[in-house]
N, C-alpha and C positions, 0 to 999 in steps of 0.2 A: 943638887943633892936630892931634891924632891923627885926630879925626873929619874935619877938613877934608882931610887927606891921603888918607884912605880914599875920601872923595867924589871928589877929583881923580882918583885911580886908577880909580874906578868910571866916571867920565865918560870918561876916556881909553879904557878898555876898550870902553865902549859905542860911542864914535865909531869905534873900530877895527873892531868887529863890523859896525856899520852900513856902513862903507866896504867891507868884504869882501863883505857881502851884495849891495851895489849892483854891485860888480865881477862877482861870480858871476852875478848876474841878467842883466847885459849880455852876458856871454859865452854864457849859455844861450840868450838871444834870438837872438844872431848865429848860433849853431850851428843852431838850429831853422829860421831863415829859409834858411840855406845848404842844409840837408838837403832842404827843400821844393823848392828850385831843382833839386837833383839828381834828385829823384823825378820832377818834371815832365818834365825832358829825357829821362830814361830811358823814361818811359811813352810819350812822343811817338815814340820810336824803337822801341818794343817791337813795332810792326807790321811792321818790316823783318826778317822771319825767313826767308823762302824765297828761292830763286834767281830765281823768276819772279813777275811781278806781273800780275794779271788785266787783260785789255783794258778791262774796264768799271770798274776801280778808279782813282780819282783819285790821282795820285802827288804827295804833298806834298814840299816842300823840307825836308830833314832835317839838323839840326845834329848832327854826330858829335863827341863830346867826347874820345874816346881810341881809338886804333887798337891793339887787342890782337893781332890776327892778320889777314892779308890772304889771302883765298882766291879764286883765279881760276877761272872756268868754262873748260871745254875749248875751244880755238880750233877753229872749224869752217871748212872750206875753202870759204867764200863770203864775202859782204860782212858777215856777222854779226860784230859786235864783242863780245868777251868782257866781261862785267860784273864789277866788283870788289865783293865783299861785305865790309863791315866788321862784325866781331863785336864787339858792344857789351858793356862791363863797367861796373861802378860807377866813379864818378869818384874818382881819387886826387889829382889836381892839375889845374891849369888851363893848364899850359904846353904849347906846341907843338900847339895844336889845329889839325886840318886844316880846309880850306875846306869850306863846306856842299856836300853831294853831292846831285844830282838823279838819281833812278833813272828810266830811260826805260821806256815800256811795251813789253813783249815777249810773244810768243806761246809757249805751252808746247810742249815737245818731246813727241812722241807715239811710242809703240811699238806694233807689230802683230806677233803671232806667227802665222805660217801653218804648218800641218802638212799633209802630203800622203802618201797611201798609194797603192799600185799597184792591180792588178786585183782588183776587188771584185765577185764574181759571186754573186748571190743566187739560185742555181739549180744544178742538176746537168745534165749533158748529157741530151738528150731520151731517149736509149736506155738510160740507167742504171736498174737496178731500184730500187724504192723503198727497200729495205733498205740502209742505209748512205749514203743520199743526203742532200743538203742539206734536202730537204723533211722527211725523217724526223727530222733533228736539230731542225728548227724545231718540228715537232709535239710532240716530246718535251720540249724545254727552253725554248721561247719566244724572243722577240726579244732579251731581255737577255743571253742566253747567249753569243753569238758574240764580242763584244768585251769581255767581262767582265774578262779578264786585262790588257788594255792600255788600257782606257778612261781611266785617270788621265792618260795622255799627251795625250789629246784634251781633257780638262777644263781643262788649263792653256793651251790654244790659243785664239786669237781667231777662227780659221777653220780648218776641217778639210775637205780636198778628197779625194775618192775617185773612181777610174775605175769607174763602174757598167757592168760588161761583161755585160749581159743585158737582156732586156726585162721589163717588168712588165705583166701582163694576166691577167684571168680569162676571157677569150674562148676557149672550147674549140674554136672553129671556125677559129682562125688556122692558116694553112698555112706550114710551115717551108720556107725556101728550100732546094731540093735540092742547090744548088751548095755549100752549107755542110756540112762534115763534122760540125760540132758545132752544136747549137742549145740556147740557154739561155733559158728562160722562167720567170720567177718570178711568184709570186702578187701581186696588188695589195696584200695585207696585209703584204707584206714591207717596205713603207715603214716599218713600225714598227721594223725592225732598224736602218734608217738613223738614225732619231730616237733610239733607245735607245743607239746607239753614239756619239752626239754628233758625227755627221758633218753638216756644214753645206751642202756643195756637191758635186754629182756631175757628172762629165764624161760626155757621151753620144757623143763622137766616138771610136768604136772599131769593130772589125770584127764585133761581136756585137749591137749595138743594132738592126741590120736583119736579124737571123736570121729574123724572121717578117715581112719586107717592111715597106712603109710603114705598114700597118695596125698591126702590133705596135709600131713606133716611136711612132706617134701615140698609141696606148693608154698607153705609158710616160709621154709628156709630160703627157697629161691626168691621169694618176694622181699624178704629181709635183706638178702645179699644184693638184690638189685637196687634197693634204696640205701645201701651202706649203713644198715642198722646192726649194731653188734648184738650177738646172742650167745647163749651157752646152755648147757643142760643135756642130760642123757649122755650120749657118747661124745658130745662136743665140749671141750675145755677151751676157755677164752683167756688169752693174755693181752692186756690192754695197757698202753703207756699213758700214765696220768701224771702230769707235772714232772715228767722225766723219770717217774718211778714205775716199775713193772707191777701191775696188779693182776691177779689171776682169779678166775671164777670157775667153780665146779658146782654142778647141780644134779640132784637125783630125786626120783619119786620114791617115797617110802623110806623108812629108817632101817631097812634090812639089807640094802645094797651097799654094804660098807666096803666091800672089795673095790667097787667102782670109785668110791670116795677116796680110798687110799691110793688107787692107781692115778687118779687125777691130781692129788696132792703131790705125789712123787714126781709126776711130770712137771708140775710147777716148780718144785725144788730143783730139778735137773736144769731147768731153764732160768734159774737165778731170779725167780719172782719174789719180791720182797713182801707183798701183802697178799694173803691167800684167803679168799672168801668162799664159803660153802653154803649153799642153800638146800634145804630139805623141804619137799612137799610131803607132809607127813601128818600123823596124829588122827584123831577122830573129830568129825564135824561137830561144831557147837560145844565141844568139850573145853572147858575153861582152864583145866589143869593139865600140864604136860605129863604124859604117862612115862613109865619107867623105861620103855624102849626108846622113846625120844631122848630122854636124858642120857642113856648109855651111848646112843649114836652121836649125840652132840659132843660128849666127852671124848669119844673115840676120834672124831674129826680133829679136835684140838690137840689131842695127844699125838696125832700124825701130821701136825704142822699148820692147821687152820688158824687164822688170826681173828676170824669172825664167823659166827654161824647164825644164819637167818632162816626162820621157818614160816610156812604158811600152809593153808588148806583147812584148818578148823573154822575159818570165817569169823573167829572171835579172837580177842586179845588173850595171850597167855603170859607167863612169867618171863622176866629177864634175869639171867644169872651171870655172875662172873666166876669163871672156872680157870684156874691157873693164870689169872690176870687177863683173860680173854672173855669177850662178851658173847652171850648166847641169847638171842631173841626167839623164844620157842614158837610164837605165832604173832605176826604183826597185822593180822586181820585182813579185812577187805580194803579195796581202794575204789575201783569202779566195777560194780558187779550187779548182775541182774538175775540172781539165783535164789535169793532169800526173801521171805515175807517182810513187808514194810513194818509190821507191828513189832518185830523183834529188834529192839534198840541195840542189842548186843551186836547184831550184824551191821549196824550203821554207825558204830563208834570205832574209831581206829586211830592210828598214829602214822606219821612220817618218822621213820627211825633214821637217825643221823649218827655217824661216828666219825670223829676226827682222829686221824693217825698223824703222829709227829715222828719224823725219821731223822736220824743223824747218820750220815754215810749209808751203810747198808743195814741198819738196825732200827726197829721200832722202839723208840725210847719213851713214848707216852701215848695214851689214847683216852678219849672221853666220849660219852654219848650225850645226845640231846633228843628228847621225844617231843614231837609237835602234835598235839591232839587234833584230830579232824573228825568231821562227820562226813560220811561217804555220799551224802545228798545235801542239797541246800533248800529243799522243799519237803517238809515233813509229811505232806499229804500224799506224795507219790515219789517214785524213784525218777529223779531228773538227771541222773548220771553225772552230777556236778558236785564234787567234794568241796568243802569249805572248812576253814579253820574253826575249831571249837573255841568258844569264849566263855568267860564267867564260870558259872556253876557246872556247865557241861564239861568244860576243860578240866576243872578240878576233879570231877567224877571219873574221868578217863584216867588221869594220873593216879588217883587213889586206887582205882581198880587194878592197875598194873602193880602198884606198890603192894597191895594185899596179896596178889597172886604170886609175887616174887619172894614173899617173906620166908617161905620154907626152904628156899635155895641159899639162904645166907649161912 
């Protein structure tokens, strides 16, 4: 009897254990299958990580199982519709699932940073002695020397523009125009300075590229072509691809040649150029206020399609204006120049002008500027042809100067 009871208890316990084992096994199988479902859905959605999807990528229909947070892209002032991004987390429950979402194909937004500097004269006046001249500094220190202090600002840029206010030629028989008080002729090898300084494009539309008549001007073009340095100005319009975007450059001497400006801008439009930059070599030397003719010419350029207007020639800083949402820098002063007296601090304070363009598809949707104050020399006792960043009080004075001169344009 005792033995039978023990057997009965043993059988009951065995059945109970077996029943529990089967239950746990079923639970384990269900959990395992459920977790595999979760992993598959999450992996399918794991490719939806960035705000934009490549044009060449096929866009699958994606099931989103839970909305943790909704992030909207900035609304752009055109027909572009902001896209909602769902941030995916692991599944906690299956309630309130949203409808499947299809992501449309979209093009990336692109940015271009343009930097510009003023008068860039790779020479000294023809009558200056060799001692203390630009040529002596080149012979002593080489091409890397001149922009060593400020090169970092150019390295961050997508394109750097400078006003090359001299000719380049090794022809010793060139005759200087006697009507010119100054004559600037650099050596052909001075193109190494342009390259070492990370300057990409030079403007030739100014009052010194014809110091040695047509022959000197043509020598300059041939030397730049030989070194594959881009240039524009006068009758030459430049179209340059930057970050896959067409950028165009038009340059003219004086504010009266508006027909040439319009012709250049029309040419850029016909060739589907997206960013159009116009430079004027204009105004009166040492004049701190842009005159009425400069203002009218700048507005005319923007009315005819320019996206940015940059001026130089006065050797001093002038106002910055926003006209119809486009920037006008009436004069960005000197950069490296050997034509003004050292005592005039106005000629030795300047800026690196920077503008960032933001494009969506074929439209500029945003732009902003940055001014980097500089001194055009780094030795206040003499012109050592080596710009440096302005700091402290000098930096504030330069920015305040531009602010004050820009006030009347608001």
